[in-house]
N, C-alpha and C positions, 0 to 999 in steps of 0.2 A: 171532440164530442164523445160522450160515453158510448161504448159498444153494447149491443144487446144480443143475447143468446136466447133463443126459444128452444127449450129442451123438452124431451119426451115426445119427439116427433114419431108418428107411427104410420102416416099415410101421405101420399103425394099432394093431396089437396091442402092439408094443413101446412106442409112444407112450402108450397108455392105461395100460399096466403102470407106466411111469415116473411118470405123473401120480398114479395110485392109491397109489404107494409114497411120494409126497411130494416129487417133483421140482418145483423152482421154475421151471425153464426146459428147453426142448427145443431141440436143435440140428439143423439140416438143412444138409448139405454140398452146395454147388453148385459147388465146385471139383473138379478131377480127383482122384478118390479111389476106393478100393474101396467107400466108403460114399456115393458121389455119388447124389443123387436128382434127378429131373427136376421142374421147377416145378409141373407139373400134379399129380403124385403128392403133392408137398409141400402144395399148396393143399388137396387133398382131405383129407389128414390133419389139417391145421391147422383146417379147418372143423369138425372133430369134437372139438377140444380144448376142455375146459371153461374158464370164465373164470378170470382171475388166474394163469394159467400163461403165462410169456413164451415167445415163439418167436424163434429166432435163426438167421439165415442166415449160413453160413460161406462166405467168398469169398477168392480168391487172385488179386491183381493184375487184377481184372475191370474192364472199361471202365465208367465211372460210369453212363452211360445204360442199359446192359444190366443192371447191378446193380439200378438203381431199377425197371426193368420187372419184374424177378423179385420184388423186395421188395413192390411194389404189388400184383402179381398174387397173391402168397401171403399178403399182409397181415402181413408180418413186423414184430415189435416192435423188433428190433435187427439190425444187421449186424456180423459179426465178421470182421475183416480179418487174414489170415494171411500176406500177402506183403510187398512193399516199398512199400506205399502211403505216400505222403508226408503231412505235416500238411496241406498244401494240398488234397490229394485228399480227406482226411477232412472238411475244411470244406465241401466241395461235396455232401456227403451229407445230406439233410434229415431223416433219422431218426437215432436214437441209434446210436453207434458204439462197439464194443469193439475195441481195437487190440492185436494180439499182438506181444509183444516177447520176444526169446530171450536175448540176452546183453548187448546195448548198452543198459542201462537209462538211461544219461545222456541219451538222446534223448527220454525220456518227457515232460519238461516242455514240449517243443515241440508236443505233441499236445493238442488241446482235444477230448477225447472223454469218453464216459460211464464208461469203465473200461479198465483195462489187463490183459491176460492174459499171464501168464508161462508159457512152454512150453519144452519141451526143444529145445536146439539140435541140429540134424542137417543136415549139408551136402547131403543127398540128398532129404530129405523135409520138407515144410512142417509136417506134423502127423500125429497118429495113429501115432507110432512105438512107443508102449508103453514107451519109456525114461523113467526117473524124471528129472525136472528137478532143477536145483540149487536147493534150497529156500533156501539162503543168499542167492542172487540175489534171490529173491522177498522175503525179509525186508528186504534193503537197498532194494528198490524202494518199500517202504512209506513211505520218508521223503518221497516226493513227494505224499503225502496225496491219493491218488486211489483209488477203489475198485479193489482188486486181486483178480484171479481166478487161481487156481493150477491148472495143468494139467500133463500130462506124466507118464505112467507111474503114475497113481493107480489104486489097487485097493481092494477092500473091506478088505484086510489092512493097508494103509499109510495110508489117508486120515485116520484119527483122529490118527495121529502127525503127519501133514502139517499138519492144521488146528491142532493143539496148538503146533507149532513156528512156523508162519507167521502164524496168525490172519488168514486172508484174508477178504475180503468174500464170496467164493464159490469153489467148486471145479468143475472141468469134467472129465468122464470120457467116454471112448468105448470104446477097445479093452479097458480094464480090466474092463468088465462085459459082454463079448461071448462067444458061442460061436464066432463067426466074424465077419469084417467085415460090419457092417450087420445082424447078428442078435444081439439081446441075450439074455443069460442072466438070466431074471427073478429068480432067487434072488440073483444077484450084484448086480443093480440094487437090490433091497430092502435087502440088507446094506450096500451102499455108502452109500445115503442114511441109513440108521440110524446108521452109524458116523460119517459126516460131521456129522450134526446133534447129536451128543453134546455139542458145545460151543456154548454159547449166549451167550458174552460178545461185546461189540462187536468187530468184526473189521476195521475200516477207519478 
């Protein structure tokens, strides 16, 4: 069954709603963003998340030492890198890494990471654009045989189609289930997860 990550979590109410609706992972943005969260708030939320739900910290070109201080303090399970982080940079991170790729999928084999996230290319924003990514790029990226996560403009209305076309390991949503940046619409969260999980075939 496809895994679902609800990203841009900023408060415990949204976190628990996502968990209760069946989210497999929650994302906390530590990069500059309308959804940015401070480490102490994230730590407090994560301390109340039940077992078997993964926590993911989203970073953008962060200095490795500072990234690891935040990861340790918040007890993150994964870090998700949205910038120009090199393969060597990723090797220096001692916890599991998800690397975001937007267009140049040919560089995927150079990364030794736990997963690749395909997101929408935007020259001005690193993520959270709400624009639908090119699903054909994601399909092509699957040839590298690494768990692939699809993001970019996913909503409760199009996620089932996206999963059916791409058959990803997981899907990642933020703005598509919000009332406003950092505030989730609980009905959209529930519908998104239900629609995404309609497909149970092996997806990677």
